[in-house]
Backbone atoms as SQL, in Angstrom:
CREATE TABLE atoms (id INTEGER PRIMARY KEY, chain TEXT, resi INTEGER, resn TEXT, atom TEXT, x REAL, y REAL, z REAL);
INSERT INTO atoms VALUES
  (1, 'A', 1, 'MET', 'N', 95.527, 217.035, 79.585),
  (2, 'A', 1, 'MET', 'CA', 94.631, 216.095, 78.937),
  (3, 'A', 1, 'MET', 'C', 95.471, 215.051, 78.203),
  (4, 'A', 2, 'THR', 'N', 95.096, 213.801, 78.395),
  (5, 'A', 2, 'THR', 'CA', 95.814, 212.722, 77.719),
  (6, 'A', 2, 'THR', 'C', 95.349, 212.598, 76.264),
  (7, 'A', 3, 'ASP', 'N', 96.116, 211.888, 75.477),
  (8, 'A', 3, 'ASP', 'CA', 95.739, 211.649, 74.081),
  (9, 'A', 3, 'ASP', 'C', 94.420, 210.884, 73.994),
  (10, 'A', 4, 'LEU', 'N', 94.218, 209.926, 74.902),
  (11, 'A', 4, 'LEU', 'CA', 92.977, 209.148, 74.906),
  (12, 'A', 4, 'LEU', 'C', 91.777, 210.029, 75.223),
  (13, 'A', 5, 'GLU', 'N', 91.934, 210.891, 76.218),
  (14, 'A', 5, 'GLU', 'CA', 90.847, 211.808, 76.564),
  (15, 'A', 5, 'GLU', 'C', 90.520, 212.705, 75.372),
  (16, 'A', 6, 'PHE', 'N', 91.551, 213.195, 74.720),
  (17, 'A', 6, 'PHE', 'CA', 91.351, 214.056, 73.559),
  (18, 'A', 6, 'PHE', 'C', 90.575, 213.326, 72.461),
  (19, 'A', 7, 'GLU', 'N', 90.958, 212.092, 72.174),
  (20, 'A', 7, 'GLU', 'CA', 90.279, 211.310, 71.131),
  (21, 'A', 7, 'GLU', 'C', 88.806, 211.076, 71.459),
  (22, 'A', 8, 'ILE', 'N', 88.526, 210.759, 72.701),
  (23, 'A', 8, 'ILE', 'CA', 87.139, 210.501, 73.107),
  (24, 'A', 8, 'ILE', 'C', 86.311, 211.785, 73.006),
  (25, 'A', 9, 'LEU', 'N', 86.829, 212.874, 73.541),
  (26, 'A', 9, 'LEU', 'CA', 86.099, 214.139, 73.473),
  (27, 'A', 9, 'LEU', 'C', 85.902, 214.597, 72.035),
  (28, 'A', 10, 'ASP', 'N', 86.873, 214.298, 71.192),
  (29, 'A', 10, 'ASP', 'CA', 86.773, 214.647, 69.776),
  (30, 'A', 10, 'ASP', 'C', 85.562, 213.978, 69.132),
  (31, 'A', 11, 'GLU', 'N', 85.218, 212.794, 69.585),
  (32, 'A', 11, 'GLU', 'CA', 84.072, 212.054, 69.061),
  (33, 'A', 11, 'GLU', 'C', 82.750, 212.482, 69.696),
  (34, 'A', 12, 'LEU', 'N', 82.823, 213.166, 70.828),
  (35, 'A', 12, 'LEU', 'CA', 81.601, 213.467, 71.579),
  (36, 'A', 12, 'LEU', 'C', 81.131, 214.913, 71.460),
  (37, 'A', 13, 'TYR', 'N', 81.451, 215.540, 70.354),
  (38, 'A', 13, 'TYR', 'CA', 80.878, 216.867, 70.092),
  (39, 'A', 13, 'TYR', 'C', 79.377, 216.732, 69.848),
  (40, 'A', 14, 'PHE', 'N', 78.973, 215.558, 69.394),
  (41, 'A', 14, 'PHE', 'CA', 77.568, 215.249, 69.176),
  (42, 'A', 14, 'PHE', 'C', 77.239, 213.986, 69.964),
  (43, 'A', 15, 'VAL', 'N', 75.978, 213.806, 70.296),
  (44, 'A', 15, 'VAL', 'CA', 75.532, 212.647, 71.073),
  (45, 'A', 15, 'VAL', 'C', 75.855, 211.358, 70.327),
  (46, 'A', 16, 'LYS', 'N', 76.428, 210.398, 71.065),
  (47, 'A', 16, 'LYS', 'CA', 76.746, 209.084, 70.480),
  (48, 'A', 16, 'LYS', 'C', 76.403, 207.987, 71.466),
  (49, 'A', 17, 'ARG', 'N', 75.902, 206.912, 70.922),
  (50, 'A', 17, 'ARG', 'CA', 75.688, 205.695, 71.716),
  (51, 'A', 17, 'ARG', 'C', 77.039, 205.021, 71.931),
  (52, 'A', 18, 'LEU', 'N', 77.137, 204.251, 72.996),
  (53, 'A', 18, 'LEU', 'CA', 78.383, 203.564, 73.315),
  (54, 'A', 18, 'LEU', 'C', 78.833, 202.688, 72.148),
  (55, 'A', 19, 'GLU', 'N', 77.905, 201.992, 71.546),
  (56, 'A', 19, 'GLU', 'CA', 78.231, 201.116, 70.423),
  (57, 'A', 19, 'GLU', 'C', 78.914, 201.892, 69.290),
  (58, 'A', 20, 'ASP', 'N', 78.386, 203.071, 68.971),
  (59, 'A', 20, 'ASP', 'CA', 78.978, 203.892, 67.913),
  (60, 'A', 20, 'ASP', 'C', 80.340, 204.423, 68.329),
  (61, 'A', 21, 'LEU', 'N', 80.463, 204.786, 69.590),
  (62, 'A', 21, 'LEU', 'CA', 81.732, 205.277, 70.102),
  (63, 'A', 21, 'LEU', 'C', 82.794, 204.176, 70.030),
  (64, 'A', 22, 'GLN', 'N', 82.400, 202.956, 70.363),
  (65, 'A', 22, 'GLN', 'CA', 83.327, 201.829, 70.296),
  (66, 'A', 22, 'GLN', 'C', 83.764, 201.550, 68.857),
  (67, 'A', 23, 'LYS', 'N', 82.855, 201.717, 67.917),
  (68, 'A', 23, 'LYS', 'CA', 83.210, 201.525, 66.507),
  (69, 'A', 23, 'LYS', 'C', 84.203, 202.575, 66.035),
  (70, 'A', 24, 'GLU', 'N', 83.978, 203.821, 66.447),
  (71, 'A', 24, 'GLU', 'CA', 84.851, 204.914, 66.032),
  (72, 'A', 24, 'GLU', 'C', 86.221, 204.826, 66.690),
  (73, 'A', 25, 'LEU', 'N', 86.247, 204.329, 67.917),
  (74, 'A', 25, 'LEU', 'CA', 87.488, 204.283, 68.690),
  (75, 'A', 25, 'LEU', 'C', 87.920, 202.846, 68.975),
  (76, 'A', 26, 'PHE', 'N', 87.731, 201.976, 68.017),
  (77, 'A', 26, 'PHE', 'CA', 88.055, 200.554, 68.228),
  (78, 'A', 26, 'PHE', 'C', 89.520, 200.353, 68.599),
  (79, 'A', 27, 'SER', 'N', 90.381, 201.273, 68.201),
  (80, 'A', 27, 'SER', 'CA', 91.805, 201.139, 68.503),
  (81, 'A', 27, 'SER', 'C', 92.092, 201.281, 70.010),
  (82, 'A', 28, 'LEU', 'N', 91.164, 201.881, 70.752),
  (83, 'A', 28, 'LEU', 'CA', 91.360, 202.028, 72.199),
  (84, 'A', 28, 'LEU', 'C', 91.080, 200.735, 72.951),
  (85, 'A', 29, 'GLY', 'N', 90.317, 199.841, 72.344),
  (86, 'A', 29, 'GLY', 'CA', 90.026, 198.546, 72.947),
  (87, 'A', 29, 'GLY', 'C', 89.460, 198.664, 74.343),
  (88, 'A', 30, 'ASN', 'N', 90.085, 197.952, 75.285),
  (89, 'A', 30, 'ASN', 'CA', 89.613, 197.919, 76.674),
  (90, 'A', 30, 'ASN', 'C', 89.859, 199.216, 77.433),
  (91, 'A', 31, 'ASN', 'N', 90.607, 200.141, 76.856),
  (92, 'A', 31, 'ASN', 'CA', 90.882, 201.409, 77.533),
  (93, 'A', 31, 'ASN', 'C', 89.718, 202.388, 77.436),
  (94, 'A', 32, 'LEU', 'N', 88.789, 202.162, 76.523),
  (95, 'A', 32, 'LEU', 'CA', 87.710, 203.115, 76.301),
  (96, 'A', 32, 'LEU', 'C', 86.826, 203.296, 77.536),
  (97, 'A', 33, 'LEU', 'N', 86.324, 202.227, 78.109),
  (98, 'A', 33, 'LEU', 'CA', 85.388, 202.343, 79.234),
  (99, 'A', 33, 'LEU', 'C', 86.000, 203.007, 80.462),
  (100, 'A', 34, 'PRO', 'N', 87.207, 202.628, 80.886),
  (101, 'A', 34, 'PRO', 'CA', 87.795, 203.330, 82.035),
  (102, 'A', 34, 'PRO', 'C', 88.043, 204.821, 81.745),
  (103, 'A', 35, 'GLU', 'N', 88.470, 205.121, 80.533),
  (104, 'A', 35, 'GLU', 'CA', 88.707, 206.525, 80.170),
  (105, 'A', 35, 'GLU', 'C', 87.399, 207.300, 80.114),
  (106, 'A', 36, 'LEU', 'N', 86.363, 206.677, 79.591),
  (107, 'A', 36, 'LEU', 'CA', 85.051, 207.315, 79.520),
  (108, 'A', 36, 'LEU', 'C', 84.534, 207.600, 80.930),
  (109, 'A', 37, 'GLU', 'N', 84.680, 206.663, 81.824),
  (110, 'A', 37, 'GLU', 'CA', 84.252, 206.867, 83.210),
  (111, 'A', 37, 'GLU', 'C', 85.048, 207.992, 83.865),
  (112, 'A', 38, 'ASN', 'N', 86.334, 208.053, 83.585),
  (113, 'A', 38, 'ASN', 'CA', 87.174, 209.126, 84.111),
  (114, 'A', 38, 'ASN', 'C', 86.685, 210.489, 83.616),
  (115, 'A', 39, 'LEU', 'N', 86.322, 210.579, 82.344),
  (116, 'A', 39, 'LEU', 'CA', 85.817, 211.832, 81.778),
  (117, 'A', 39, 'LEU', 'C', 84.482, 212.220, 82.397),
  (118, 'A', 40, 'ILE', 'N', 83.660, 211.229, 82.693),
  (119, 'A', 40, 'ILE', 'CA', 82.373, 211.483, 83.350),
  (120, 'A', 40, 'ILE', 'C', 82.622, 212.038, 84.754),
  (121, 'A', 41, 'LYS', 'N', 83.543, 211.436, 85.485),
  (122, 'A', 41, 'LYS', 'CA', 83.867, 211.895, 86.837),
  (123, 'A', 41, 'LYS', 'C', 84.445, 213.305, 86.833),
  (124, 'A', 42, 'LYS', 'N', 85.196, 213.648, 85.791),
  (125, 'A', 42, 'LYS', 'CA', 85.763, 214.996, 85.670),
  (126, 'A', 42, 'LYS', 'C', 84.697, 216.034, 85.314),
  (127, 'A', 43, 'GLY', 'N', 83.546, 215.560, 84.875),
  (128, 'A', 43, 'GLY', 'CA', 82.497, 216.477, 84.454),
  (129, 'A', 43, 'GLY', 'C', 82.634, 216.895, 82.998),
  (130, 'A', 44, 'TRP', 'N', 83.416, 216.160, 82.240),
  (131, 'A', 44, 'TRP', 'CA', 83.665, 216.500, 80.838),
  (132, 'A', 44, 'TRP', 'C', 82.733, 215.762, 79.879),
  (133, 'A', 45, 'VAL', 'N', 82.041, 214.742, 80.375),
  (134, 'A', 45, 'VAL', 'CA', 81.104, 213.959, 79.551),
  (135, 'A', 45, 'VAL', 'C', 79.840, 213.727, 80.354),
  (136, 'A', 46, 'ARG', 'N', 78.700, 213.793, 79.683),
  (137, 'A', 46, 'ARG', 'CA', 77.395, 213.518, 80.299),
  (138, 'A', 46, 'ARG', 'C', 76.850, 212.208, 79.754),
  (139, 'A', 47, 'ILE', 'N', 76.062, 211.524, 80.587),
  (140, 'A', 47, 'ILE', 'CA', 75.375, 210.295, 80.198),
  (141, 'A', 47, 'ILE', 'C', 73.905, 210.648, 80.022),
  (142, 'A', 48, 'LEU', 'N', 73.317, 210.196, 78.926),
  (143, 'A', 48, 'LEU', 'CA', 71.899, 210.430, 78.666),
  (144, 'A', 48, 'LEU', 'C', 71.194, 209.099, 78.477),
  (145, 'A', 49, 'ASP', 'N', 69.939, 209.028, 78.939),
  (146, 'A', 49, 'ASP', 'CA', 69.162, 207.812, 78.705),
  (147, 'A', 49, 'ASP', 'C', 68.482, 207.911, 77.349),
  (148, 'A', 50, 'GLY', 'N', 67.618, 206.959, 77.036),
  (149, 'A', 50, 'GLY', 'CA', 66.938, 206.921, 75.747),
  (150, 'A', 50, 'GLY', 'C', 66.044, 208.112, 75.470),
  (151, 'A', 51, 'GLU', 'N', 65.664, 208.833, 76.527),
  (152, 'A', 51, 'GLU', 'CA', 64.802, 210.005, 76.379),
  (153, 'A', 51, 'GLU', 'C', 65.579, 211.297, 76.592),
  (154, 'A', 52, 'ASP', 'N', 66.899, 211.214, 76.539),
  (155, 'A', 52, 'ASP', 'CA', 67.807, 212.351, 76.693),
  (156, 'A', 52, 'ASP', 'C', 67.780, 212.999, 78.074),
  (157, 'A', 53, 'ASN', 'N', 67.410, 212.223, 79.096),
  (158, 'A', 53, 'ASN', 'CA', 67.511, 212.687, 80.473),
  (159, 'A', 53, 'ASN', 'C', 68.899, 212.336, 80.984),
  (160, 'A', 54, 'GLU', 'N', 69.517, 213.278, 81.696),
  (161, 'A', 54, 'GLU', 'CA', 70.861, 213.030, 82.200),
  (162, 'A', 54, 'GLU', 'C', 70.846, 211.995, 83.311),
  (163, 'A', 55, 'ILE', 'N', 71.840, 211.139, 83.316),
  (164, 'A', 55, 'ILE', 'CA', 72.001, 210.092, 84.322),
  (165, 'A', 55, 'ILE', 'C', 73.342, 210.319, 85.018),
  (166, 'A', 56, 'GLN', 'N', 73.358, 210.166, 86.327),
  (167, 'A', 56, 'GLN', 'CA', 74.590, 210.278, 87.101),
  (168, 'A', 56, 'GLN', 'C', 75.173, 208.881, 87.318),
  (169, 'A', 57, 'LEU', 'N', 76.483, 208.806, 87.517),
  (170, 'A', 57, 'LEU', 'CA', 77.114, 207.512, 87.792),
  (171, 'A', 57, 'LEU', 'C', 76.518, 206.851, 89.029),
  (172, 'A', 58, 'SER', 'N', 76.053, 207.659, 89.976),
  (173, 'A', 58, 'SER', 'CA', 75.487, 207.122, 91.215),
  (174, 'A', 58, 'SER', 'C', 74.020, 206.706, 91.060),
  (175, 'A', 59, 'ASP', 'N', 73.420, 207.008, 89.920),
  (176, 'A', 59, 'ASP', 'CA', 72.015, 206.690, 89.661),
  (177, 'A', 59, 'ASP', 'C', 71.815, 205.169, 89.639),
  (178, 'A', 60, 'LYS', 'N', 70.742, 204.704, 90.267),
  (179, 'A', 60, 'LYS', 'CA', 70.460, 203.262, 90.297),
  (180, 'A', 60, 'LYS', 'C', 70.293, 202.691, 88.893),
  (181, 'A', 61, 'ARG', 'N', 69.825, 203.516, 87.961),
  (182, 'A', 61, 'ARG', 'CA', 69.638, 203.033, 86.582),
  (183, 'A', 61, 'ARG', 'C', 70.973, 202.790, 85.892),
  (184, 'A', 62, 'TYR', 'N', 72.037, 203.404, 86.392),
  (185, 'A', 62, 'TYR', 'CA', 73.347, 203.282, 85.757),
  (186, 'A', 62, 'TYR', 'C', 74.149, 202.187, 86.426),
  (187, 'A', 63, 'LYS', 'N', 73.861, 200.969, 86.030),
  (188, 'A', 63, 'LYS', 'CA', 74.562, 199.826, 86.612),
  (189, 'A', 63, 'LYS', 'C', 75.809, 199.477, 85.815),
  (190, 'A', 64, 'ASN', 'N', 75.749, 199.741, 84.523),
  (191, 'A', 64, 'ASN', 'CA', 76.897, 199.494, 83.661),
  (192, 'A', 64, 'ASN', 'C', 76.716, 200.305, 82.379),
  (193, 'A', 65, 'TYR', 'N', 77.607, 200.130, 81.467),
  (194, 'A', 65, 'TYR', 'CA', 77.549, 200.880, 80.213),
  (195, 'A', 65, 'TYR', 'C', 76.561, 200.194, 79.273),
  (196, 'A', 66, 'GLU', 'N', 75.312, 200.573, 79.384),
  (197, 'A', 66, 'GLU', 'CA', 74.279, 199.962, 78.561),
  (198, 'A', 66, 'GLU', 'C', 74.243, 200.590, 77.181),
  (199, 'A', 67, 'SER', 'N', 73.863, 199.792, 76.214),
  (200, 'A', 67, 'SER', 'CA', 73.831, 200.280, 74.838),
  (201, 'A', 67, 'SER', 'C', 72.763, 201.341, 74.616),
  (202, 'A', 68, 'SER', 'N', 71.762, 201.402, 75.481),
  (203, 'A', 68, 'SER', 'CA', 70.709, 202.406, 75.314),
  (204, 'A', 68, 'SER', 'C', 71.161, 203.794, 75.767),
  (205, 'A', 69, 'PHE', 'N', 72.245, 203.870, 76.528),
  (206, 'A', 69, 'PHE', 'CA', 72.740, 205.156, 76.995),
  (207, 'A', 69, 'PHE', 'C', 73.532, 205.846, 75.906),
  (208, 'A', 70, 'LYS', 'N', 73.508, 207.175, 75.977),
  (209, 'A', 70, 'LYS', 'CA', 74.241, 207.989, 75.014),
  (210, 'A', 70, 'LYS', 'C', 75.180, 208.904, 75.799),
  (211, 'A', 71, 'TYR', 'N', 76.187, 209.381, 75.119),
  (212, 'A', 71, 'TYR', 'CA', 77.212, 210.195, 75.755),
  (213, 'A', 71, 'TYR', 'C', 77.465, 211.440, 74.915),
  (214, 'A', 72, 'ILE', 'N', 77.780, 212.547, 75.596),
  (215, 'A', 72, 'ILE', 'CA', 78.105, 213.793, 74.911),
  (216, 'A', 72, 'ILE', 'C', 79.054, 214.594, 75.795),
  (217, 'A', 73, 'ALA', 'N', 79.949, 215.328, 75.158),
  (218, 'A', 73, 'ALA', 'CA', 80.868, 216.184, 75.903),
  (219, 'A', 73, 'ALA', 'C', 80.100, 217.350, 76.519),
  (220, 'A', 74, 'THR', 'N', 80.501, 217.744, 77.705),
  (221, 'A', 74, 'THR', 'CA', 79.910, 218.909, 78.356),
  (222, 'A', 74, 'THR', 'C', 80.617, 220.171, 77.858),
  (223, 'A', 75, 'LYS', 'N', 80.079, 221.304, 78.229),
  (224, 'A', 75, 'LYS', 'CA', 80.710, 222.578, 77.873),
  (225, 'A', 75, 'LYS', 'C', 82.126, 222.629, 78.440),
  (226, 'A', 76, 'GLN', 'N', 82.276, 222.184, 79.675),
  (227, 'A', 76, 'GLN', 'CA', 83.584, 222.142, 80.321),
  (228, 'A', 76, 'GLN', 'C', 84.546, 221.215, 79.564),
  (229, 'A', 77, 'GLY', 'N', 84.042, 220.078, 79.117),
  (230, 'A', 77, 'GLY', 'CA', 84.858, 219.134, 78.354),
  (231, 'A', 77, 'GLY', 'C', 85.271, 219.701, 77.006),
  (232, 'A', 78, 'LEU', 'N', 84.371, 220.399, 76.351),
  (233, 'A', 78, 'LEU', 'CA', 84.695, 221.001, 75.052),
  (234, 'A', 78, 'LEU', 'C', 85.724, 222.101, 75.206),
  (235, 'A', 79, 'LYS', 'N', 85.629, 222.880, 76.285),
  (236, 'A', 79, 'LYS', 'CA', 86.630, 223.924, 76.537),
  (237, 'A', 79, 'LYS', 'C', 88.011, 223.307, 76.741),
  (238, 'A', 80, 'ALA', 'N', 88.066, 222.242, 77.535),
  (239, 'A', 80, 'ALA', 'CA', 89.344, 221.564, 77.782),
  (240, 'A', 80, 'ALA', 'C', 89.899, 220.986, 76.471),
  (241, 'A', 81, 'HIS', 'N', 89.034, 220.429, 75.663),
  (242, 'A', 81, 'HIS', 'CA', 89.439, 219.836, 74.380),
  (243, 'A', 81, 'HIS', 'C', 89.997, 220.907, 73.448),
  (244, 'A', 82, 'ASN', 'N', 89.387, 222.069, 73.438),
  (245, 'A', 82, 'ASN', 'CA', 89.812, 223.131, 72.525),
  (246, 'A', 82, 'ASN', 'C', 91.049, 223.879, 72.996),
  (247, 'A', 83, 'GLN', 'N', 91.434, 223.712, 74.243),
  (248, 'A', 83, 'GLN', 'CA', 92.634, 224.385, 74.752),
  (249, 'A', 83, 'GLN', 'C', 93.898, 223.635, 74.396),
  (250, 'A', 84, 'VAL', 'N', 93.764, 222.448, 73.901),
  (251, 'A', 84, 'VAL', 'CA', 94.940, 221.619, 73.566),
  (252, 'A', 84, 'VAL', 'C', 95.512, 222.074, 72.246);
């Protein structure tokens, strides 16, 4: 696990909107979105819509990182985070 992945997962123990995640991790700058997508592909982070329904990257509703979407670490992601 990279330091960036660790920092992102550290923030996602609880559901967070992208805007809040960007505020907390402003030091990551442009690296946040690619790293977040990588974590989603690994199965370590889930995307939720405004009603807390899970969204897949392949979902037509997921065209980009919308502010209405929320993110949370998965059980697998939390296990990886805690093994470091």
